N, C-alpha and C positions, 0 to 999 in steps of 0.2 A: 447457440444458447437455449433454444426449446427443449432439445435433448437433453440438456442438465436440467432445466426445471422438472421435466419427465421424470426423469430419474431422481432427481432429490424427492418428489411428488412420492415416488416407489419408495424410496430409501434404499436405494442398490447403489449409492454412492454416499461417499463421506462427506458431513456438512457443510467442511469448507472445500470442496470441489469446485463449486459454483464460482464463488469468489475468486478463487486462485485462479481458476481459466480467466475470469473478466480481466485480472490484474495482467497477468501475463499478457492476455490481447493488447489491452491497453499498450504496457511496457514497451512492447516489441511493435507498435505502429505510429511512432509520433511523427509528427510533421510541424513545421512552423505555424503557429497560429496565425491566423486569419482575423481573429478577433479583439486578441488582447495583445498589448504591449506596456514597455514599461518606460515611462517618461525618462528622457535624456538628459541627465545632469553632469556627468562626466565629459570632462572635455578633452582627456587623455584615456588610454587604455583602462579598461575595468579587469581587475588583479583576482579578485576574489568575491564569491557568493556564500550567502549563508540562509537558510528558511529557520525561522525560531521553531523549537521542538516542541514547543507546549502547546501554541495554537495551530502553526501551520499557516500563518496568516502573513507575518511579517518579512520582509525580504532584506537582508542586511547587504550593502557592497562597499568594496574599496577598490580605490582607483590609485593610477600611476602617479596623479596630480596629487595626491594626500588628502582628496575629499573622500567622504563615507556617507551612504545614505541610507535611511529607512524607507521603503516602500510596503503600501498596504497591497495586497495582491489580491483581495477582496473587494468586490463592488456590490454595495447595500443602498437604495433597493438595485436588485440586479437588472444588469441592462446585457442586452445580447455582444455588445462592443464597448468595449472600456480600456482606457489607459490606467495601468497602477501608477498612483500618484506618491510623490514623497510625501511622509509624515515631517521629517527632521532631517538635516542636512550637515555636517561637519564642514563648512567649506572653507574656503582659502582665508576669507576674512576672520574665522575664528582663532582666537588665541592659543587655543589647545590642540589647533589641528595638528597632525604630521608634519613635519618639514620635507620629507620625501615620500619615495613613493611607497605606500600600504601594502603589503604584500600578503596578509590573514587575517580576516574579521571572524569572529564566532560568536554566536549566542552564548551567554550562561544556560546550561542545558534543563534547569528547573525554573527558569524565571525570565520574562522579556524586559525586567526591568535593567538586566544588566548584560551587556557586551564587551566582550575586548578585542584590541588592534594591535597589530606587530607592525615594524614598518621599517626600512632600510634606514632610517633616522637613530636607529639602534633604541629604539623605546617600546615596551611592553605596557599597552594603556588599557585600565580596568575603567568603561565608561557607565555612569549612571543614565541610562535611556532616558529618565524625563526631565533631569537638570541639564543633560548632555555635555557634562562637565566629567573631566577623569576622578575616578576614586580613589585611583591609586596608580603610580606611574613606576614600572622597573626600568633600570637603564642598565643596557648592556654596552661591552667595549667593541662589540662589532655588528655589522648590519645584519637585522634578522631576517632569514628566508621563512619561516616558517612557525606557527606554536600551534597546539591542540590542547584542549579540554576532553576528559572523560565523558563520555554519554551516559555514562550508568553507575559513576563513582558514587557510593554512599560513606566510605570510611575516609575519603581524603579530597582533598579540592587544589590538585595540583595542575600545573599548567606546565606543559613540555613545550621548551623551546628550542629550535635548532638554529644556529645563527654561522656567520662565516668561519667561528674556530672550531674547532676539532671535536669538541663534547656537547653534550647535551644538559641543558639548565633546568630545573624544576622550580618552579615558582608558586609558593603556596598562598592562595586568596587570604586564607585566616588569619597567617602571621604577617603578611606583607613582605616576606623576602622570599632569596632563593633557600630552598632547604638542602640541597646536594646536586651534585654533578655527577653525570653518568659518562665516563671516558673508556674509550674503544676504538673511534674513528680515527682515521689518519689524514682525514680532511673535510672539509666546509659539509654542514649536515644539512641538506636540503630538504628534506621531509620528515616530518612524525608524524604518529597517528595512534590511539589510543586503540585496544582492542574493545569491539562492541560485545564481548563475553566475558571477558577477564580485567576488574577495572585496576589490576596491579601489573597487566601486560603491555607495553609499550614497543610500538616497531621503528626504527628509523633506517631512512636512506641517506646517503654520502656520496660527496664526489670521488670518494677511493672505492667504487663501484660494490660497495657492500652494503646489505638489510640487515641491521642487527634486532634481535627479538631482548626485550628487556625484561625481567621482574624486578620492579624498583623497591622490592623489599631485601634485595639482595644486593651487599655492597661490593661483592668480589668482583663484578665486570658484567658483560650481556651474559642471556641466557644461552643465546646459540647463534652462530652465524649461519644464515642462509646461503648456502651453495648450488648453484645454477645445475652441476655437475653430479650432484648427488654423493659426493666424494669419489667418483671415479677419476681416473688420470685419462687425462685427454692427450692423444698424443704421445710425443717422449717426454713431455714435461707436465708438471701439476702445476705450473706459474697459475692457471685460471681458477684452480680450486680454491673455495670459500670467497668468492664473488658472484653477488646475484646476477650482474650483469657485466657486460665487457664497454661499459659508460657510464656517466654520471645517473646517479637514482635520484632520480625527482618528482616521483608520483607513487605515493601509496593509498590503500585504501583496504579496509576487513569488508569480507561481506556481512550480511546482517545477523547469521548464527555465530560469526567469530570464528568459523574453522578454517577459514580460508584467508589468505592475504593476498591482494594484487599489486604487484609492483612495477614499475613503467622505467625505463631508462634511454638514455641518449643513443644508445646501441638501437633504437628501434625497435624494441622488444617489450612485451607485456609477457609476463611470467605468474603463475599461479602457485601460490605456497600452502600447505598442509601447515597451519601454527602450532598444534600438537608436537608432530616430528619434525617440522622443518624442511621437509621434502617439498621437490621442485613437482609437480605434477606432470611435469613434460608435455603439457599441452600446447599444441602450436599454435598459437595465435596470427602469425606470419608478420608481415614487414607492418608497423604503425611509426610513422614518422615523426621524430621529436627532435625538434628545434631548441627546445625550451632551454634558456642559460639560468632557470631560475624554477620554482615550484610550480607545478600543474596540478590542478585538482581535479582527482579521477570523482565519480560517482558510480555506485554499485547499487541497484535497484532493490526494491523491499517488497516481498509478498509474490513474487512472481517464481515461476517455476520452468525451464530456470532461470538462474539468476542473468540479469544483464551488465555489464559495465561500458559506462559511457567516457570516450579517452579523449580529450583533445589533441587533434593530430593535425597541426600546422592552421589550414583555414576552415577546419572542419570537426566534427564529432563523429568519431568513430564508435559503433555500437556493435559488442561483439555478445555471444554467449559464452558464458563461463564454463558451460557444461563443455565445450567441445571444441571451443577456441573458433568456431565460424564467425565472421564477420558479416553481422546482417544485414546491416546498411550504414550509410553515410547521413549524416545530417547538414546540409550546406544551409547556409544564410549570413553568416558573417563575412565582411569584406577584408579581414586582416586575420593574424593568428589569433586561435582561442585561447584564452588562459585557464578558464576555468567551467566548472559545470556542477551542478548540485541539483540532486532529485526530489523532488516531492513525492511523499511516500501516501498522502491522503487522496491525490487527484492523479498521480501518475505521470506527473508533467515534469519537465526539464527546463531548468533556467540556466542561461549561458553567457557569459562574459567574454569579450576580448579585445585586441587591440584599435578596434575601429569606436570604441565609445560605445558600444552598444549591447546592452543586456535583453537576450531574446528569450521569448517563450515559445517550447516545444510540447504542444498538447497531442495527446490521443487521437487518432483519426477517427469518424466517427463511422459506425456501422450502420449502412445505407440498405434499405429493402428494396429493390428495383422488379418491377412485374415485367417479366420477361421468361423464356423456355428456361427449363433446368441448366441445359449445355453452355448457353451463355451466362446465366447465373454463377455457375460452379467456375467457367474461366474469369470471371470477372473477380470473385472472391477468394479465390484460391491465391494462395504468397507462399515463398519461399520463406520457410520457417524453420530455424536450426536443424539444415540438412534435409528435411522432407519438404513435399508440397502438401500441406493442408489448409481447410478451410477454418475461418475465425471460428467457427461455431460447433466444428467437429468434436469429439472427445477424445484427441489425443494429445492433451495438455502433460500427463503424469502417465506413468505407465503403473502407478499403485493406487489409481482412481477405483479400480473396479474390484479393490481388494474388500 
């Protein structure tokens, strides 16, 4: 770190080199927090989590018991050890509670006064956070797997909903009705995700093994179908052409810049796609076990270089380097299957929920200065980091920092 400070003082590094290096170090050194935990409210599995994007303070959770909670993740006045307490709970005694498992919860991107939830009870609810009552309810004919709101949209207020039917429904918050339906999949839609770059671009993953990209302004169908083989015939048959995976696609996540899409399938494979061309980057992530029968919530880091993707894999969270597909490490702490994880961009923390009813906090390992000889210091501070051995303070975060 001193090397970066000296370089910054001399003006030989770009202004953002130091913060980017520190964010990268923190992102790739997560460990189970020893000082922070989350109050246990859910009696069944935790299916979904979300951090509010406006203040980065409030954690929203939804469980298999239909219960939803809002937690305050900040402690004022600050104490070294504390438990994130619930601010409010939609419990089983609440007459507006979901009757079945809550599959997705999400804050309104521009205000903590509203959040959304969807459930296997075939309802999408828009909640007033202050009154803790639904401001609107959308009824569906099939159980809902996943819904998503665009984090950047300014020209529409659409919620994309994937359910047990073969199509995607777009619900408009302004009109309170379903505006139109996107048809193209041949089986249940398990995951939907809006682009982080283009407010009209939507990705969807289905049990038909396909990932489709949609421009919602076009009514003629999907923009493109992602093909794991990039159009090449495999063996003597082209049956696998135009499928993204050889199993159900139940996890999607865009990178921060929106140029790439990560997909996760029950064929135990992660794939990275270029969103502009739809090409498979062919990066080999190896086997990542996926036994999920419903949507798994992936998380991609923000501000690090390279990006990291956090993938629920049975009882662990696998952390991969998106640049080369290397498995950096596993986060072990849950006693049962992990269903979701959410990355906190302000503190480089990770929150995860699983079938053990726990919400765990993973925070960066603190840098420790130890008085010892140089060889012992080098051995203790050297870590395996995206394919090479480097020290946490070495100037090797990016090849372009010396430009």
